[in-house]
C-alpha positions as CSV (number, residue, x, y, z in Angstrom):
1,X,22.0,0.0,-6.7
2,X,21.7,-1.4,-3.2
3,X,21.3,-4.9,-2.5
4,X,19.3,-6.7,0.0
5,X,22.3,-7.3,1.9
6,X,23.0,-3.7,2.0
7,X,19.4,-3.1,3.2
8,X,19.5,-5.5,5.8
9,X,22.7,-4.1,7.1
10,X,21.1,-0.8,7.5
11,X,18.5,-1.8,9.6
12,X,21.2,-2.5,12.4
13,X,21.3,1.0,13.8
14,X,19.8,2.3,17.2
15,X,16.0,2.0,16.5
16,X,13.4,2.8,19.3
17,X,10.8,0.0,18.2
18,X,8.5,-1.3,20.8
19,X,6.8,-4.4,21.2
20,X,5.1,-5.5,24.5
21,X,6.4,-2.5,26.2
22,X,10.1,-3.5,25.7
23,X,12.4,-1.8,22.9
24,X,13.5,-4.1,20.1
25,X,17.1,-4.7,20.1
26,X,17.5,-5.9,16.7
27,X,15.3,-5.7,14.2
28,X,16.7,-7.4,11.2
29,X,16.7,-10.6,13.5
30,X,13.8,-10.1,15.8
31,X,10.9,-12.8,14.7
32,X,8.2,-10.0,14.5
33,X,10.5,-8.3,11.7
34,X,12.8,-10.7,10.2
35,X,10.4,-12.2,7.7
36,X,9.3,-9.0,6.1
37,X,12.7,-7.7,6.2
38,X,13.8,-10.5,4.3
39,X,11.0,-10.3,1.7
40,X,11.8,-6.4,1.2
41,X,15.6,-7.6,0.7
42,X,14.6,-10.0,-2.0
43,X,12.5,-7.1,-3.7
44,X,15.8,-5.2,-3.7
45,X,17.6,-7.9,-5.0
46,X,15.1,-8.4,-7.7
47,X,15.4,-4.7,-8.6
48,X,19.0,-4.9,-9.1
49,X,18.7,-7.9,-11.6
50,X,19.1,-6.4,-15.0
51,X,16.9,-9.0,-16.2
52,X,13.8,-7.9,-14.1
53,X,13.3,-4.6,-16.2
54,X,13.2,-2.8,-12.7
55,X,16.5,-0.9,-13.0
56,X,17.0,1.9,-15.7
57,X,19.9,4.6,-16.4
58,X,19.5,7.7,-14.9
59,X,19.5,10.6,-17.5
60,X,20.8,13.0,-15.0
61,X,23.7,10.9,-13.3
62,X,24.3,8.2,-15.8
63,X,24.1,5.9,-13.0
64,X,21.5,2.7,-12.6
65,X,18.5,3.4,-10.5
66,X,15.3,2.0,-9.6
67,X,12.6,2.7,-12.0
68,X,9.9,2.5,-9.4
69,X,11.2,5.6,-8.0
70,X,11.3,7.8,-11.2
71,X,8.5,10.0,-12.4
72,X,7.3,8.5,-16.0
73,X,8.4,10.9,-19.0
74,X,6.3,9.0,-21.6
75,X,3.6,6.5,-22.1
76,X,6.6,4.1,-22.7
77,X,7.9,5.0,-19.6
78,X,4.6,4.5,-17.9
79,X,4.5,1.3,-19.5
80,X,7.7,0.2,-18.1
81,X,6.8,1.5,-14.9
82,X,3.9,-0.7,-14.6
83,X,5.4,-4.0,-15.8
84,X,8.2,-3.1,-12.9
85,X,5.7,-2.7,-10.3
86,X,3.9,-6.1,-11.3
87,X,7.1,-7.8,-11.2
88,X,7.5,-6.6,-7.5
89,X,4.2,-7.1,-6.8
90,X,4.1,-10.6,-8.1
91,X,7.0,-11.6,-5.9
92,X,4.9,-10.8,-3.0
93,X,1.5,-12.0,-4.8
94,X,0.1,-8.4,-3.8
95,X,0.3,-9.0,0.0
96,X,2.7,-6.6,0.8
97,X,0.7,-3.3,0.8
98,X,3.4,-0.6,1.5
99,X,6.3,-2.1,-0.2
100,X,8.8,0.5,-1.2
101,X,7.5,1.6,-4.5
102,X,4.4,3.0,-3.1
103,X,5.9,5.9,-1.2
104,X,8.5,5.7,-3.9
105,X,5.7,6.7,-6.2
106,X,4.8,9.8,-4.1
107,X,8.5,11.2,-3.7
108,X,8.9,10.3,-7.7
109,X,5.8,12.8,-8.5
110,X,7.1,15.4,-5.8
111,X,10.2,15.7,-7.7
112,X,8.5,16.2,-11.1
113,X,6.6,19.3,-9.5
114,X,9.2,21.3,-7.4
115,X,7.0,24.6,-8.0
116,X,4.3,22.7,-5.8
117,X,6.8,22.9,-2.8
118,X,7.8,27.1,-3.4
119,X,4.3,28.4,-3.5
120,X,3.9,29.1,0.3
121,X,6.0,31.5,2.7
122,X,8.9,28.9,2.2
123,X,10.5,27.8,-1.0
124,X,11.4,24.0,-0.4
125,X,11.7,23.2,-4.0
126,X,15.3,22.2,-3.7
127,X,14.8,20.2,-0.5
128,X,12.5,18.0,-2.6
129,X,14.7,17.6,-5.5
130,X,18.0,16.5,-3.4
131,X,15.7,14.0,-1.3
132,X,14.4,12.5,-4.3
133,X,17.9,12.6,-5.5
134,X,19.0,10.7,-2.4
135,X,16.3,8.3,-2.5
136,X,17.3,7.2,-6.2
137,X,21.0,7.3,-5.2
138,X,20.9,5.3,-2.1
139,X,17.6,3.2,-3.3
140,X,15.7,3.8,0.2
141,X,12.9,2.2,1.5
142,X,10.4,5.0,2.7
143,X,7.4,4.6,4.6
144,X,5.0,7.2,5.5
145,X,2.5,8.4,8.3
146,X,0.0,10.8,6.9
147,X,-3.0,10.3,9.2
148,X,-3.5,12.0,12.5
149,X,-4.2,9.8,16.0
150,X,-8.0,8.8,16.2
151,X,-8.3,11.3,19.1
152,X,-11.5,12.5,17.4
153,X,-12.6,12.3,14.0
154,X,-15.1,15.1,14.8
155,X,-12.4,18.1,15.1
156,X,-9.3,18.5,13.9
157,X,-6.1,18.6,16.2
158,X,-5.9,22.3,17.1
159,X,-9.4,21.3,19.3
160,X,-7.7,18.3,21.2
161,X,-6.8,18.7,24.8
162,X,-3.1,18.1,25.2
163,X,0.0,19.5,23.9
164,X,0.5,18.3,20.4
165,X,-1.2,15.3,20.2
166,X,-0.8,15.2,16.2
167,X,2.5,15.6,15.1
168,X,3.4,19.4,15.3
169,X,5.7,22.0,15.3
170,X,7.0,22.3,18.8
171,X,9.9,24.6,18.5
172,X,11.2,26.3,15.2
173,X,15.1,26.7,15.3
174,X,17.6,28.6,12.9
175,X,18.7,25.2,11.9
176,X,15.2,23.3,11.8
177,X,12.2,22.4,13.6
178,X,11.3,20.4,16.8
179,X,8.7,17.9,16.2
180,X,6.2,16.7,18.9
181,X,3.0,14.3,19.0
182,X,2.2,11.3,17.1
183,X,1.0,10.2,13.6
184,X,-0.2,7.2,12.2
185,X,0.0,4.6,10.4
186,X,3.4,3.9,9.3
187,X,2.8,0.4,7.8
188,X,6.3,-1.1,7.2
189,X,8.0,1.9,9.2
190,X,9.8,-0.8,11.6
191,X,11.8,-2.2,8.7
192,X,11.7,1.2,6.5
193,X,14.8,3.3,6.2
194,X,12.9,6.6,6.4
195,X,9.2,8.0,6.9
196,X,7.7,10.7,5.0
197,X,5.5,12.4,7.6
198,X,2.7,14.6,6.6
199,X,-1.2,14.9,6.8
200,X,-3.5,13.9,4.1
201,X,-6.6,14.7,6.3
202,X,-8.2,18.3,5.4
203,X,-6.9,20.6,8.0
204,X,-8.0,24.4,8.7
205,X,-6.1,27.7,9.0
206,X,-6.3,27.1,12.8
207,X,-4.5,23.9,12.1
208,X,-1.1,25.3,10.9
209,X,1.2,23.9,13.4
210,X,0.2,20.3,11.9
211,X,0.5,21.3,8.2
212,X,3.7,19.9,7.3
213,X,5.8,17.7,5.3
214,X,9.1,16.2,6.0
215,X,11.2,12.9,6.1
216,X,12.9,11.6,8.9
217,X,15.3,8.7,9.6
218,X,13.5,5.9,11.5
219,X,16.9,5.8,13.8
220,X,16.1,9.7,14.5
221,X,17.2,10.5,18.5
222,X,13.5,10.9,20.1
223,X,11.6,9.1,17.3
224,X,9.7,5.8,18.4
225,X,7.4,3.3,16.8
226,X,4.6,1.3,19.0
227,X,3.7,-1.4,16.7
228,X,0.5,-3.5,16.7
229,X,0.4,-7.1,17.6
230,X,3.1,-8.7,15.1
231,X,1.4,-12.1,13.5
232,X,4.9,-13.6,12.2
233,X,5.9,-14.9,15.6
234,X,3.0,-17.2,16.0
235,X,3.2,-18.6,12.4
236,X,4.2,-22.2,13.8
237,X,5.7,-22.8,10.2
238,X,5.7,-21.8,6.6
239,X,3.7,-24.9,5.7
240,X,1.1,-23.7,8.3
241,X,1.1,-20.0,7.5
242,X,2.3,-19.4,4.2
243,X,1.3,-15.8,3.9
244,X,1.9,-14.6,7.7
245,X,5.3,-16.3,8.1
246,X,6.5,-14.0,4.8
247,X,4.4,-10.9,4.4
248,X,3.3,-9.8,7.6
249,X,4.1,-5.6,7.3
250,X,4.1,-4.1,10.7
251,X,1.6,-1.1,11.2
252,X,2.7,1.6,13.7
253,X,2.0,4.7,15.6
254,X,5.0,7.2,15.3
255,X,5.8,9.1,18.2
256,X,8.0,12.0,18.0
257,X,9.5,13.1,21.3
258,X,11.1,16.5,20.3
259,X,12.6,15.1,17.1
260,X,14.9,17.7,15.1
261,X,14.0,17.8,11.5
262,X,16.8,19.8,9.8
263,X,15.4,22.3,7.4
264,X,17.0,20.8,4.3
265,X,14.3,17.8,5.2
266,X,11.4,19.8,5.2
267,X,8.9,20.2,2.2
268,X,5.9,21.7,3.5
269,X,5.8,24.1,6.8
270,X,3.1,25.3,8.3
271,X,1.1,25.5,5.0
272,X,-2.5,24.2,5.0
273,X,-2.8,25.0,1.4
274,X,0.7,23.1,0.8
275,X,-0.4,19.8,2.2
276,X,-3.1,19.5,-0.8
277,X,-0.7,20.9,-3.4
278,X,1.8,18.1,-2.7
279,X,-0.4,15.2,-3.1
280,X,-2.7,16.5,-5.6
281,X,-1.0,19.4,-7.7
282,X,1.9,16.9,-8.2
283,X,0.0,14.2,-9.5
284,X,1.4,12.0,-6.6
285,X,-2.0,10.9,-5.2
286,X,-3.3,9.2,-8.6
287,X,0.2,8.1,-9.3
288,X,0.9,6.5,-6.0
289,X,-2.7,4.8,-6.0
290,X,-2.1,3.5,-9.6
291,X,0.8,1.6,-8.1
292,X,-1.6,0.2,-5.3
293,X,-4.1,-0.8,-7.7
294,X,-1.2,-2.6,-9.9
295,X,-0.5,-4.1,-6.6
296,X,-4.3,-5.0,-5.9
297,X,-4.6,-6.3,-9.3
298,X,-2.0,-9.0,-8.5
299,X,-3.5,-9.8,-5.1
300,X,-7.1,-10.1,-6.4
301,X,-5.4,-12.6,-9.2
302,X,-3.9,-14.7,-6.6
303,X,-7.1,-15.0,-4.7
304,X,-8.9,-16.1,-7.9
305,X,-6.5,-18.7,-8.7
306,X,-6.7,-20.1,-4.9
307,X,-10.4,-20.2,-5.3
308,X,-10.0,-22.0,-8.8
309,X,-7.4,-24.5,-7.4
310,X,-9.8,-25.2,-4.3
311,X,-12.8,-26.1,-6.4
312,X,-10.5,-28.5,-8.6
313,X,-9.2,-30.2,-5.7
314,X,-12.6,-30.6,-4.2
315,X,-13.9,-31.8,-7.7
316,X,-16.7,-29.4,-8.1
317,X,-15.2,-27.1,-10.6
318,X,-17.6,-28.2,-13.0
319,X,-20.9,-27.8,-10.7
320,X,-23.0,-24.9,-12.3
321,X,-23.0,-23.1,-8.9
322,X,-19.5,-23.3,-8.6
323,X,-18.7,-22.2,-12.0
324,X,-21.0,-19.1,-11.3
325,X,-18.9,-18.0,-8.5
326,X,-15.7,-18.7,-10.2
327,X,-17.1,-16.6,-13.0
328,X,-18.0,-13.7,-10.6
329,X,-14.6,-13.9,-8.9
330,X,-13.1,-13.6,-12.4
331,X,-15.3,-10.7,-13.2
332,X,-14.1,-8.8,-9.8
333,X,-10.5,-9.7,-10.3
334,X,-11.0,-8.5,-14.4
335,X,-12.4,-5.0,-13.1
336,X,-9.2,-4.2,-11.3
337,X,-6.8,-5.2,-14.2
338,X,-8.9,-3.2,-16.7
339,X,-9.0,-0.1,-14.4
340,X,-5.2,-0.5,-14.3
341,X,-4.8,-0.5,-18.0
342,X,-7.6,2.0,-18.6
343,X,-5.5,4.3,-16.4
344,X,-2.4,3.7,-18.4
345,X,-4.4,3.9,-21.8
346,X,-6.1,7.4,-20.7
347,X,-2.7,8.4,-19.2
348,X,-1.7,12.4,-20.3
349,X,1.4,14.2,-19.7
350,X,0.9,17.1,-17.2
351,X,2.2,20.4,-17.4
352,X,5.8,19.4,-16.4
353,X,5.9,16.4,-18.6
354,X,5.0,13.7,-16.2
355,X,2.4,10.9,-17.6
356,X,-0.2,10.6,-14.9
357,X,-2.4,7.9,-15.1
358,X,-6.0,8.4,-16.0
359,X,-7.7,9.5,-12.5
360,X,-11.1,8.4,-13.6
361,X,-9.9,4.6,-13.8
362,X,-7.9,4.8,-10.6
363,X,-10.2,6.3,-8.5
364,X,-13.0,4.3,-10.0
365,X,-11.3,1.2,-9.0
366,X,-10.3,2.6,-5.5
367,X,-14.2,3.6,-5.1
368,X,-15.1,-0.1,-5.2
369,X,-12.5,-1.6,-3.3
370,X,-14.3,-1.5,0.1
371,X,-16.9,-3.5,-1.2
372,X,-15.0,-5.8,-3.9
373,X,-12.4,-7.1,-1.5
374,X,-14.9,-8.5,1.1
375,X,-17.0,-10.0,-1.8
376,X,-13.8,-12.0,-3.2
377,X,-13.0,-13.3,0.5
378,X,-16.9,-14.1,0.9
379,X,-16.5,-16.5,-2.3
380,X,-13.5,-18.0,-1.6
381,X,-15.3,-18.6,2.1
382,X,-17.9,-20.4,0.2
383,X,-15.9,-22.6,-1.9
384,X,-13.4,-23.8,0.9
385,X,-16.4,-24.7,3.2
386,X,-15.4,-26.6,6.4
387,X,-12.1,-27.6,4.4
388,X,-10.2,-24.9,6.1
389,X,-11.5,-26.1,9.6
390,X,-10.6,-30.0,9.4
391,X,-7.2,-29.5,8.8
392,X,-4.6,-30.8,11.1
393,X,-3.4,-28.3,13.8
394,X,0.1,-28.2,12.3
395,X,2.6,-29.3,10.0
396,X,3.9,-31.7,12.8
397,X,0.6,-34.1,12.3
398,X,2.3,-34.8,8.9
399,X,5.6,-35.2,10.0
400,X,5.1,-37.6,13.1
401,X,4.5,-41.4,12.0
402,X,2.0,-42.0,14.6
403,X,-0.5,-39.4,13.1
404,X,0.5,-39.5,9.4
405,X,-1.3,-42.3,8.4
406,X,-4.5,-40.9,9.9
407,X,-4.1,-38.0,7.8
408,X,-3.1,-39.5,4.5
409,X,-6.4,-41.8,5.0
410,X,-8.9,-39.2,6.1
411,X,-7.8,-35.7,4.7
412,X,-7.4,-36.3,0.9
413,X,-8.9,-35.8,-2.4
414,X,-9.0,-37.7,-5.5
415,X,-6.8,-35.4,-7.2
416,X,-4.7,-34.3,-4.3
417,X,-3.1,-36.5,-1.4
418,X,-3.3,-35.4,2.2
419,X,0.0,-33.2,2.0
420,X,-1.3,-31.2,-1.0
421,X,-4.7,-30.7,0.2
422,X,-3.6,-29.7,3.7
423,X,-1.1,-27.2,2.1
424,X,-3.9,-26.0,-0.1
425,X,-6.2,-25.5,2.7
426,X,-3.6,-23.9,5.1
427,X,-2.9,-21.2,2.6
428,X,-6.7,-20.6,2.2
429,X,-7.0,-20.1,5.9
430,X,-4.1,-17.7,5.7
431,X,-6.1,-15.7,3.3
432,X,-9.8,-15.7,5.0
433,X,-9.4,-16.7,8.6
434,X,-6.2,-16.0,10.4
435,X,-4.9,-12.7,12.2
436,X,-2.7,-11.8,9.2
437,X,-6.3,-12.3,6.9
438,X,-8.2,-10.3,9.2
439,X,-5.5,-7.3,9.0
440,X,-5.6,-7.5,5.2
441,X,-9.6,-7.4,5.2
442,X,-9.5,-4.2,7.0
443,X,-6.5,-2.9,5.3
444,X,-7.8,-3.4,1.9
445,X,-11.2,-1.7,2.9
446,X,-9.9,1.2,4.6
447,X,-6.1,1.8,3.1
448,X,-6.9,5.1,1.2
449,X,-9.2,6.3,3.6
450,X,-12.9,5.6,4.7
451,X,-15.2,4.5,1.9
452,X,-16.9,8.0,1.6
453,X,-13.5,9.9,1.3
454,X,-12.4,7.3,-1.6
455,X,-16.0,7.4,-3.3
456,X,-15.4,11.4,-3.3
457,X,-12.4,10.9,-5.2
458,X,-14.2,8.7,-8.1
459,X,-17.0,11.5,-8.1
460,X,-14.8,14.3,-8.3
461,X,-12.7,12.6,-10.9
462,X,-15.3,10.7,-13.1
463,X,-15.9,13.7,-15.3
464,X,-19.8,14.2,-15.0
465,X,-19.9,17.1,-17.5
466,X,-20.1,14.9,-20.5
467,X,-22.9,12.5,-19.1
468,X,-24.8,15.8,-18.0
469,X,-24.5,17.2,-21.3
470,X,-26.0,14.2,-22.7
471,X,-28.9,14.1,-20.3
472,X,-29.7,17.9,-21.1
473,X,-29.5,17.4,-24.8
474,X,-32.1,14.5,-24.7
475,X,-34.3,16.5,-22.5
476,X,-34.3,19.3,-24.7
477,X,-35.1,17.1,-27.7
478,X,-38.7,16.7,-26.8
479,X,-41.2,18.9,-24.8
480,X,-45.0,19.3,-24.2
481,X,-46.2,20.4,-27.7
482,X,-44.7,17.0,-29.3
483,X,-46.3,15.2,-26.3
484,X,-48.4,12.3,-27.3
485,X,-51.3,11.0,-25.2
486,X,-51.6,7.3,-25.2
């Protein structure tokens, strides 16, 4: 399996990544991307460690591959997948939302259902099988861009003024297609190996030019990534910004300036129905979002632990009001964990033998995420109070002998000296108040789409028939003839 060093070496290609109007010359060493690249490299090293349980023997090739890029074929496989995904998530404490196992889960599910890619005008089933094999053999980090630019949320791309604003087909050639336009939001795209490009937003028949699914190397000719403001360069130290300095994923707008895509990299082509098949008929959507909930579970547990630590350091962890808040936090974290485990417990094999996590549990947790995460932050904010505002400006106040004495004297707790208290509250600020924290607040609320979209998944996958049957049966158990006037 590819090591972290191999992954970092692959980032040295001629990528067109733009920040502040200028291209980034060396992604692996640029202050905006080096920290997250290092973290991803650590994940690959962890996966290669036989003790981690992440590597597994591929029965088809006999080679060692990343379990997180394979479709589960048994209940045991599903459990092993959950444990492996948890191991990766615990390494980042849930703060890397688009780690390689996210899109890896989508590609794995695609590969288990090649028939979903052969039902349109073109048969791309061999393409998806070959691409999955390549992801396995090369242990690739694939990001994705599957949302149109927010030009208009009232119409789809065919009605927008301008030539191919959303990524679409500019030219069809004998050896492939030429793509022009843009797509968002390639989280981690700048440090990924490749980007899977498609559209999860429902399209109409008139949007066929934009109904695509394909994979493109990040260093492809004509491909450009415009990244949002990176937060890592502003992190003065790991002590001051312990999360920002390690886990700042870069979200990016992906622009296609007539990018050539060979046919063997195309999975969906001018096929509106094919977009839905690839995500939902294959089980990729529920499987990929189960991975996301595993990661979110770890993150909620991290926040719960942080809140408990803050309360203990402040000496208020026995106060009834504080215990109530910690209890609510524990309840919220338990909801996510329970949904992850319930999805595994209610999993069943589909017609192709891939074990799909229970959709009712997965989408039920997702449906609450936009309310649940802000509530987690609100409780933590309440517990830290002004403590996150009285910390010194930087670690320099602790290393300068002239200022250290005052810090030691005035910023401490009975159970924690100043250095430990400041360190704890710096971490809390990076969870609730920094730019990194603000981005994560927005991310967790909208990572799977607008709340009404996500709640729609919960509605459609709950299975109301049984509940409606209970209501109808109860209503039919009495009538006017048996009514009693009181």
